[in-house]
C-alpha positions in Angstrom: -63.2 75.1 -137.8 -62.0 74.1 -141.2 -59.3 71.4 -140.5 -56.7 70.1 -143.0 -58.5 66.7 -142.6 -61.2 65.3 -140.4 -60.0 65.1 -136.8 -60.1 61.8 -135.0 -63.2 60.9 -133.1 -63.2 61.2 -129.3 -62.3 57.9 -127.6 -65.0 56.9 -125.1 -65.8 54.2 -122.5 -69.3 53.3 -121.4 -70.1 54.2 -117.8 -73.2 52.2 -116.8 -76.2 54.5 -116.5 -74.3 57.7 -117.1 -73.3 59.2 -120.4 -70.1 57.9 -122.1 -66.8 58.8 -120.5 -64.5 60.7 -122.9 -60.9 59.5 -122.5 -58.3 62.4 -122.5 -55.0 60.7 -121.6 -53.9 57.3 -120.2 -51.3 57.3 -117.4 -49.8 54.0 -116.1 -47.8 53.2 -113.1 -45.2 50.5 -113.3 -43.6 48.5 -110.4 -46.5 49.1 -108.0 -46.8 45.6 -106.6 -43.8 44.3 -104.6 -43.9 40.8 -105.9 -44.1 42.0 -109.5 -41.0 44.2 -108.9 -39.2 41.0 -107.6 -40.2 38.9 -110.6 -38.9 41.6 -112.9 -35.5 41.4 -111.1 -35.9 44.5 -108.9 -35.9 45.3 -105.2 -39.1 47.0 -104.0 -37.2 48.5 -101.1 -34.9 50.4 -103.5 -37.0 50.8 -106.7 -39.8 53.4 -106.7 -42.9 53.0 -109.0 -42.5 54.7 -112.3 -45.0 56.5 -114.5 -45.5 56.2 -118.3 -48.2 56.9 -120.8 -50.3 55.3 -123.6 -52.2 57.3 -126.2 -56.0 57.5 -125.7 -56.6 55.6 -129.0 -54.8 52.6 -127.5 -58.1 51.8 -125.8 -59.7 48.6 -126.9 -63.3 47.9 -125.9 -64.4 44.9 -123.9 -65.1 41.6 -125.7 -62.8 42.6 -128.6 -60.3 40.6 -130.8 -56.9 42.0 -130.0 -54.5 41.7 -132.9 -51.1 40.2 -132.1 -48.7 43.1 -132.6 -45.7 43.2 -134.9 -42.0 43.3 -133.7 -42.4 41.0 -130.8 -42.2 37.3 -129.8 -43.0 37.9 -126.2 -46.5 39.6 -125.9 -47.6 39.8 -122.3 -50.8 41.1 -120.6 -50.8 42.8 -117.2 -54.1 43.0 -115.4 -54.7 46.4 -113.7 -57.4 48.3 -111.9 -58.1 51.5 -113.8 -59.1 54.8 -112.1 -61.1 57.4 -114.1 -61.0 61.0 -113.1 -63.7 63.6 -113.5 -61.8 66.4 -111.8 -58.2 67.6 -112.3 -55.6 69.8 -110.9 -52.0 70.2 -109.6 -50.5 69.1 -106.3 -53.8 67.4 -105.3 -53.9 66.4 -101.6 -54.1 62.6 -101.2 -56.9 62.9 -98.6 -59.2 64.6 -101.2 -58.8 62.1 -104.0 -61.3 59.4 -103.4 -64.5 61.5 -103.1 -63.6 64.7 -105.1 -61.6 63.4 -108.0 -62.5 59.8 -108.8 -65.3 59.3 -111.3 -65.1 55.5 -111.2 -63.1 52.3 -111.8 -62.6 49.8 -114.5 -60.5 46.7 -115.4 -57.7 47.1 -117.9 -54.9 45.2 -119.4 -51.5 46.9 -119.9 -50.4 45.0 -123.0 -46.6 44.8 -123.3 -44.0 43.8 -125.9 -41.8 42.4 -123.2 -38.8 41.7 -125.4 -38.8 45.4 -126.6 -39.1 46.5 -123.0 -36.1 44.5 -122.0 -34.1 46.1 -124.9 -35.2 49.5 -123.7 -34.2 48.7 -120.1 -30.8 47.4 -121.1 -30.1 50.4 -123.4 -31.8 52.9 -121.2 -34.0 53.8 -124.0 -37.7 54.9 -124.0 -40.5 52.4 -123.3 -43.0 53.8 -126.0 -42.7 51.0 -128.5 -42.9 48.4 -125.7 -46.0 49.9 -124.0 -47.7 52.5 -126.2 -48.5 50.7 -129.4 -51.9 50.2 -131.1 -54.6 48.3 -129.1 -52.3 48.2 -126.0 -54.9 49.3 -123.5 -58.0 47.0 -123.4 -60.5 48.3 -120.9 -64.0 47.6 -119.6 -66.8 50.1 -119.1 -66.4 52.3 -116.1 -68.3 51.5 -112.9 -69.0 54.9 -111.3 -67.8 55.4 -107.7 -71.4 56.0 -106.6 -72.1 52.3 -107.5 -69.0 50.6 -106.2 -67.6 52.9 -103.6 -63.8 53.6 -103.2 -61.9 50.5 -104.0 -58.9 50.0 -101.7 -58.9 46.2 -101.5 -60.3 43.2 -103.3 -59.0 40.4 -105.5 -57.4 41.2 -108.8 -56.8 38.3 -111.2 -56.0 37.3 -114.8 -56.9 34.0 -116.3 -55.6 32.8 -119.7 -57.8 30.1 -121.3 -59.5 29.6 -117.9 -56.2 29.1 -115.9 -55.1 31.6 -113.3 -52.0 33.5 -114.5 -51.9 36.5 -112.2 -53.5 36.9 -108.7 -53.2 39.5 -106.0 -55.2 42.0 -104.0 -55.6 45.7 -104.6 -54.4 46.3 -101.0 -51.0 44.9 -102.1 -50.3 48.1 -104.1 -47.2 50.0 -103.0 -48.9 53.3 -103.7 -52.6 53.5 -103.1 -55.0 55.2 -105.5 -55.0 58.5 -103.5 -51.2 58.4 -103.3 -50.9 57.7 -107.1 -53.2 60.6 -108.0 -51.6 63.0 -105.6 -48.0 62.1 -106.6 -48.8 62.2 -110.4 -50.3 65.6 -110.0 -46.9 67.0 -108.8 -45.5 66.1 -112.2 -48.4 67.1 -114.5 -51.7 68.9 -114.3 -54.4 66.3 -114.3 -57.7 66.8 -116.2 -61.2 65.3 -116.3 -61.1 62.3 -118.6 -57.7 61.1 -117.6 -57.3 57.3 -116.9 -54.7 55.8 -114.6 -53.7 52.2 -114.8 -52.6 51.4 -111.3 -50.1 48.5 -111.7 -50.1 44.8 -111.9 -49.6 41.8 -109.5 -47.0 39.0 -110.1 -47.4 36.2 -112.6 -46.8 37.9 -116.0 -46.1 35.7 -119.0 -46.5 35.5 -122.8 -49.8 34.8 -124.7 -50.3 33.4 -128.1 -52.8 33.8 -131.0 -56.1 32.2 -129.9 -55.7 32.7 -126.2 -58.7 34.1 -124.3 -57.9 36.5 -121.5 -60.2 37.2 -118.6 -59.2 40.0 -116.3 -61.1 40.7 -113.1 -61.2 43.1 -110.1 -63.7 42.2 -107.4 -66.9 44.2 -107.8 -66.2 45.4 -111.4 -67.2 44.2 -114.8 -64.8 41.5 -116.1 -62.6 42.2 -119.1 -62.5 39.5 -121.8 -60.4 39.8 -124.9 -59.1 37.2 -127.4 -55.7 37.4 -129.0 -56.2 37.4 -132.8 -54.0 37.2 -135.8 -51.7 40.2 -136.7 -53.6 43.1 -138.1 
């Protein structure tokens, strides 16, 4: 095919002993831990989790320098378990998700320009510039499900400069992984290569240039990134 210009390369993540995993889309679920809903001023009994997206090229590889983004003075990381799909579809039954659809798991950070998110919330505007900007999705290599099993519980934590900032358990999620995949597939057709960031526990707060972030989920490779100077 003779394109008008060279197309962008495929975004990939390493996947242990298998071939690289091609990232198609990035879906995120917000407000999926009750205590995080409360710290954001909501009521988990009345506020359902919400879905949003990031572009595939927002992926940043593990052990990278993450440039502090423009147009924010409140840059916040959110540690999340990431689910990688190798099968897609519509209206997927929840009881088939774990073994038929999940390729593996990773650790990610949903980087957020919190001040822009507050403006979007107050004006009922879109979240894209608060959530879907360059380098906003650092992520580890994927651990295939055949190595780690289906992850339904286990410690999830974020340390900033060695001090615990966020801490919780995967079992604290309001919607489980099968429920997330099943529910999302009623809105859009899912495809192999889709990633889903599954929500964050409480304790979010701003980071500064020079801070070292270490995000962990029990049984998975840790994610370590350093906040660098603006690009």
